[in-house]
N, C-alpha and C positions, 0 to 999 in steps of 0.2 A: 504493497500499500504507501504509495507517495505520500510524502512528510510536508510537500510544498505548503509553504506558508504556515506553517509552525513556527514562530520565531522567539520563541520562549528561551531558548538558551544561546542565541545569537543577537551580538547589535543588527539592527536592522537595515544596513547598509552589506553585512557581509552574507546574512540572513534572506537578502534577497540574492547575490550571488550563487549561495550555496542552493535554493530552492531552483530556481533555474538551470543549474547543473542537475540537478537534481532529476528533475523534469527531460532532459536533454538524456541522460541516461534510461533513461526507462523506454525512450522513443529508438534511440538507437537500435537497443536490442528487443523492440518489438514485444514490449512487458506491455500487459493492461494497466491502464493509465486508470488507477483507482484515486479518488483524493480521500486523502485522510484529514481534512481539513473541516473545522467548526466554522460552517459556512455563517453564522450568528457573531460570530465572537468580536467583541469590539463594535459593536450595531453592522459590523461585514466590513470593516475598513480592513481588516487582513487580508481580507479575501480581494479588497479592490486594489490592494496593494501587489498581487502577484496575478491579478487579468490577463495584465495581458503576457505573460506565461502561460497559463494552463487555456486560453483562448487563440494561441498563435498556431493557424491552420497548419503554417510549413511545416511546424514542427511535428503536429498531430499527423500529415501527411506524410511523413518518414514512417512512424510506427506503423501507422496503418496499411502502407502499402507492402506490397510483398513479391517478390523473384527468387527467391529459391534458399532466402538463410536469414533470420533473425539478425543479425549483426555479428562482426566478432573483433577481440582485440588485436588491433595492430602492434601498439607498442605499450611499454610498459616501462617506464623507468620511477626512483624514488620520489620525483616531483611532478610526474605528470603520468596521464596514458591519453595513448588515441584510440579512439572505434571507429569501425566504418561498418556500411550495410550497403549493398546491392538493391537498386532500385529498379523498377520498371525500365523499360526504355534504352538500357545501358546505363542510368545516372548511379550515381552516387553517393551517401550522406557521411559525413567526417563530422566526429565531435571529440575535440580536444580537452581532456579535464585537468586541472592545476592541480595537485593534491598538495599541496606547500603552502608554507605561510608567506610568500610573499613572488611578486613577478615571474612569469618564467619564460624564455623564447625555445621554441618548440621546432627540430626541424629534420625532415626523413625523407629518404627516396619516395616520391611519389607514387612511383611502381607498386612499393610495397604495399598501398592502400588498395588501388587496382591497375593494374597494366595498362590500360589506356588513359590512365589522369595523365595528361599533360599541362603544358602552359597554354594551350589553346583552348584546353576544356571551361570555357564559363563558368564561373564560380556564382552561388548564391548565398548569403551571408542571412541565416536564417535567424536567426534575434534579431537581426536588424531590418529584416525583408526587405533585400533591396539585394542590387547584382551589386559583384565587387570584383577587385580585378588584384593580380600579384598574389594573390594568395600562392600558387604553384611558379617559381621562375622557370627561368628561361633554359633550366642546366635539368630544371626536372625536380628541384627541390622543393615540397612540399612545406611551408614557413609560416608560424603562428607567433606573434611577438608580443612583449611584456603583456602574457594574460596575467590580468589578477588574479590574485589570491585565492581560493576557491572558485573561482569562475570560468567559465567553459566557451571555447569556440564553436561553434554549430555552421559546418557549410553542406551545399547541395552541389555537388559538378554535374553537367549535363555532357551526355558524352556528343562528341558529334554530331552526330546525325540528328540527337534531338537537336541540339544548338540550333543546329540552322532553320530547324523548324519553330524558333524563337518560342520555346516552351513557355515560358514564365512571363513576358509581355502578352501572350495569346490568354494568357490566365486574366485579363483587367482591361482587353479591349477590343474593338468592336470586332463582327465577326468578320473574316473575310470571306468575299466574295466564292460561290461553291455552288455553281448550277444543280438544279436537282432535278430538272424532265428530264425523262427519256433514259435509255442505257446509256448513252455518252456522259449527261450530265449524274449516275447513278456509278459510272466508274471515276469519275472523278470525286465524287462525294469520298467514295472510299479510299482512293488514293493520297485525298489529303489527310484522311483519317490515321492512315498507316504513316506518313510522311510527319505527322504531330506528336503522334504517340510509339515512335519507335520500333520497340519491341512487342506493342501493344496491338499488331496487325492480323496475330489471330484473332485478336477479339472484335476485330473491327469489321470481321467477317460475318459477327454475330448479331452486329447493330443493325438499324433499319437506315435507308440512305438518310433520314431526320436525322436519327441519333450519331448518324458517322459525319456531317456538319457540326453538330453541336462538339465533338470531338474535336476536329478540327478546329475548328473558334476558341479551344480552352476550357472550357466551360466548366464549372465544379465535378459534376458527376455525370456519367455517359450511360449510365445504366438505369435499373427500373425508383432507384432510392438515391436519398442524396444524405452524409454526415453532416450537412452544415444546418440552419433554421432556416434559409430560403430554399425554395423548389429549384428542382435541376432541370437545365436547360432538355433531356432527355421527357421527363415527364411532362414537360408541355408540348412534345412530339405526343405521347399520351393522348393528352388531353385533344390535343387536333386531331388524332383518328374518330374519337366521337362528336366533336365539335364540327357546327357546319358552318360555319363562319368564322375567320381570326379575331372578330370584335368580340365572339363569345370563348373561342380559348384565353383570350388576353383577360376578360373579364375572369374568370376560373382560377388562372394562375394569381392574379391579381389579391382576388379573395384568400387565396391559400399562401401568399408572403407571411412570411415569419413563425407559420402553424407550423406544430410537427405533423400533425395528422391531421388528412382533408381527403376530399370524397369528392370523385366527377362522375356521374351518373353511376355507371355498377363498380368502379374503380376505385378502392381504397389507395391510399398515398401515407408512406412513411417516411417523412422526411429526416427522422432521426438514426437511421440505420445505417449499417456500413455501407463506403462507397466501394465498389468495383476497383481493378487496381488500376484504371485508365483515368482516375479522378487526378486533376490537376489540382495545385497548390493555394489555390484561393475565390472564396465564393464572388458570386457576381451577381449585385442586384439587376434584375433585370430576365434573369438566363432562361424563367421560363416562358416569358414573353418572346427571347428568343428561338426558343424551341417553336413558339407555335407559329411564327414566322415561317421559317423553313418548313415546316408541315404544308403550309398553304403555299411556298412560293411555287 
């Protein structure tokens, strides 16, 4: 059980870093994310203090996504550890833990983390939720400098194939134009899905054309359920099958926004279920309506 937010034994600043490190450690090894925090302590102030940690969808995505291995210890020194987890599409997540009482510099051969990890592999800082550069140098060295005591650095590296499809920007950008009419449009949608999802090509084949366009656009979940509070793009595809007009589809999606459970005609939706492995890293407002647009295009 996670001890995130239980600050009784540490100064607040250090406890925050420890909570973040603790949460990252659970994520990198695919452990169940079960909070051990009293949600009402101090009127919820402790919960507020770690809300950005426990609501970090990019960290949660590392925990939930599966590519055959739960995460492994790459390097262990008296003052630090380096953990890595293989992710769908050839991506890899890396967590560096500072176990010492002072700042630490970490350097190791990037190939020991993943054979494909090089300076050309785009990096995403999961804690800061932004793209970064220079984590892997031209000589193939993975570096973290001056990592504070008990804190952690958490990165996600895209494979070259995945990076070419702009995985992370696609999660927050407007959907790219992908034709959906006729056999040529269906083929284009599938190719776009496979290009963005990388190793998810087999799963793309199981999706409808509308869902494939959702995957290509980088929306949260391309399966029947969403792990976030917002209805997924693919749910708009499902509603679109039953709705007679795009207006009716949009109205159903708008009414469901923020709900955990909702229904349209005979279909029951559960937004708080688990995402399939083709789930991207960021929820997008209006993605259900985007599915409607794809369904009626």
